[in-house]
C-alpha positions in Angstrom: -11.6 -39.4 -12.9 -15.2 -38.8 -14.5 -16.8 -39.0 -10.8 -14.8 -35.8 -9.7 -15.3 -33.7 -12.6 -18.4 -32.5 -10.9 -17.0 -32.0 -7.0 -13.5 -30.1 -8.7 -16.3 -27.8 -10.3 -17.2 -26.7 -7.4 -14.1 -26.1 -5.6 -12.8 -23.9 -8.4 -15.8 -22.1 -9.1 -15.2 -21.5 -5.1 -11.7 -21.0 -4.8 -11.3 -18.3 -7.6 -13.2 -15.2 -6.4 -10.8 -15.8 -3.3 -7.5 -16.2 -5.7 -8.6 -13.0 -7.1 -8.5 -10.9 -4.2 -12.4 -10.7 -3.4 -15.3 -12.7 -1.7 -18.1 -14.7 -3.6 -20.0 -12.3 -4.3 -22.8 -13.5 -2.0 -21.2 -12.4 0.8 -19.7 -9.1 -1.3 -22.6 -6.3 -0.2 -24.9 -8.8 0.5 -26.8 -10.0 -2.4 -25.7 -11.1 -5.8 -27.1 -9.2 -7.5 -25.0 -6.2 -5.8 -21.8 -7.9 -7.7 -24.8 -7.8 -10.9 -25.5 -4.0 -10.1 -21.2 -3.2 -9.9 -19.8 -5.3 -13.3 -23.2 -3.7 -15.4 -21.4 0.2 -14.5 -18.7 -1.0 -15.1 -19.2 -2.5 -18.6 -20.9 0.6 -19.2 -18.6 3.0 -18.1 -16.7 1.0 -20.3 -18.9 1.6 -22.9 -19.5 5.2 -22.7 -16.0 6.4 -22.2 -12.7 3.1 -21.4 -11.2 5.7 -19.0 -14.3 6.0 -16.6 -13.5 2.1 -16.1 -10.0 2.7 -15.6 -10.1 5.4 -13.4 -13.2 5.0 -11.2 -14.7 2.7 -8.7 -17.3 1.3 -7.6 -19.3 0.5 -4.6 -22.5 -1.0 -4.1 -24.5 -2.1 -0.8 -27.8 -3.4 -1.0 -28.1 -1.1 -4.5 -26.9 1.5 -2.7 -24.5 2.5 -5.1 -20.7 4.7 -4.4 -18.5 6.0 -6.6 -15.3 7.6 -6.3 -11.5 8.1 -8.1 -10.1 11.1 -10.1 -12.0 12.7 -13.4 -10.2 14.9 -15.2 -13.3 17.5 -15.7 -16.3 18.0 -13.7 -18.2 16.9 -17.7 -16.0 13.6 -16.9 -17.2 13.3 -13.5 -21.4 13.9 -14.1 -21.4 11.4 -17.2 -19.5 8.9 -15.0 -22.6 9.8 -12.4 -25.6 9.6 -14.8 -24.4 6.4 -16.6 -23.8 4.7 -13.6 -27.8 5.8 -12.1 -28.9 4.3 -15.5 -28.1 0.5 -14.7 -31.1 -1.3 -13.5 -31.5 -2.3 -9.5 -29.3 1.5 -9.0 -31.3 2.3 -5.4 -29.1 5.6 -4.6 -25.9 7.2 -6.0 -23.5 8.9 -3.7 -21.3 10.8 -6.2 -17.7 11.1 -4.1 -15.6 11.4 -7.5 -13.4 14.6 -7.3 -12.5 16.7 -10.1 -8.2 16.5 -9.5 -5.0 15.7 -11.2 -4.3 11.6 -11.8 -3.1 10.3 -8.5 0.4 8.9 -8.5 1.2 5.0 -8.1 2.9 6.2 -5.1 -0.7 7.6 -4.1 -2.8 4.4 -5.1 -0.6 2.3 -2.9 -1.3 4.5 -0.1 -4.7 4.2 -0.6 -5.0 0.6 -1.0 -3.0 0.1 2.2 -5.1 2.5 4.6 -8.3 0.5 3.1 -6.1 -2.8 3.7 -5.0 -1.0 7.6 -9.1 0.4 8.3 -10.8 -3.5 7.4 -8.6 -4.9 9.6 -9.1 -2.9 12.5 -12.8 -3.5 11.8 -12.2 -7.7 11.4 -10.5 -7.9 14.7 -12.7 -5.8 16.5 -15.0 -7.8 18.4 -17.8 -5.1 18.7 -18.3 -4.5 14.8 -19.6 -6.7 12.4 -17.1 -6.4 9.5 -19.3 -8.4 7.2 -21.1 -5.2 7.0 -19.2 -2.8 6.2 -17.1 -1.9 2.9 -14.1 0.4 2.6 -12.9 2.3 -0.1 -10.6 4.6 0.0 -9.8 7.8 -2.8 -7.1 10.3 -2.6 -6.8 10.1 1.7 -10.5 10.3 1.8 -12.2 6.6 3.5 -15.3 6.1 2.7 -17.7 3.8 4.6 -21.2 2.4 3.0 -23.0 -0.6 5.2 -25.1 -1.0 7.8 -24.2 -0.8 11.0 -26.5 -2.4 14.4 -26.0 0.8 16.8 -25.0 4.1 17.1 -21.8 2.5 19.3 -20.8 0.2 16.8 -20.4 3.0 13.6 -18.9 5.5 15.9 -16.2 2.5 16.4 -15.9 2.2 13.1 -15.5 5.3 11.9 -12.9 6.1 14.8 -10.6 2.9 13.3 -11.0 5.2 10.0 -9.9 8.7 11.6 -6.8 7.1 13.8 -5.3 5.0 10.6 -2.5 7.2 9.7 -2.6 9.7 6.9 -6.3 9.8 6.6 -7.5 13.6 5.6 -11.5 12.5 5.8 -13.9 10.2 6.6 -17.0 9.9 4.7 -19.8 7.7 6.0 -22.9 6.3 4.8 -23.6 3.7 7.1 -27.5 3.3 7.9 -28.5 2.0 11.3 -30.1 -1.2 11.7 -30.3 -2.5 15.2 -29.3 -6.1 15.5 -28.1 -8.9 17.8 -24.8 -8.3 19.0 -21.8 -9.8 18.2 -20.6 -12.8 20.7 -17.4 -11.8 22.4 -13.8 -13.0 20.8 -11.6 -13.3 23.5 -9.2 -15.2 21.4 -9.0 -13.3 18.6 -5.5 -11.1 18.1 -5.2 -7.3 17.6 -4.5 -6.1 14.9 -1.1 -4.6 14.1 -0.2 -1.0 15.2 -3.1 -1.4 17.4 -3.0 0.2 21.2 -2.6 -2.4 23.9 -5.6 -2.4 26.3 -5.1 0.5 29.4 -2.7 2.8 26.4 -3.7 5.9 26.3 -5.2 6.9 22.8 -4.5 9.8 20.9 -7.6 12.3 20.2 -8.0 11.7 16.6 -8.6 15.0 14.2 -9.4 13.7 11.7 -13.1 15.4 10.8 -16.4 12.5 10.3 -18.9 13.3 7.5 -22.4 11.7 8.1 -24.4 11.5 5.0 -28.1 11.7 5.0 -29.3 8.6 3.4 
């Protein structure tokens, strides 16, 4: 039994992040450092004001840090940004925290559904390298952060977000970095609710805000 303990430990270490609903830290955001930065920001928020850690979200991609969520006052919002910007490793802070009444449980569930739907669309699209994108939704606004291999790929990603039901706006913090195309994945099943080939698609009306990085 003692000979099996190292193997069991490795299996548990790999399985734990998945069991918690995420991916291994080395995959999320592209590096372990991003996971560390996120954790340090959350800890700093908790030490400053527990409501920050509870009500706000942080997404980190290669040191670029996106803040989302609902703040009760402009002062709360400003302090949360200041605390996050002081954490080592943060290259830039994109403050998308809204000052508004707290979301209801139903609204939060709707945001989670939107994020899941957009991620699914990107995952099953053979023209998008979905691991290079992170999707966050707050108050029906979808935020994309990551890197695209071309403007065409980015257009596909933003279109997937803006055509998702109930989305009111899409904000892109995606960098364009040319790279080799992903091999065609014709065997991949289309996401649930996707339009069949040849079917006319409704013209999206949701605005897309492309932020200058």
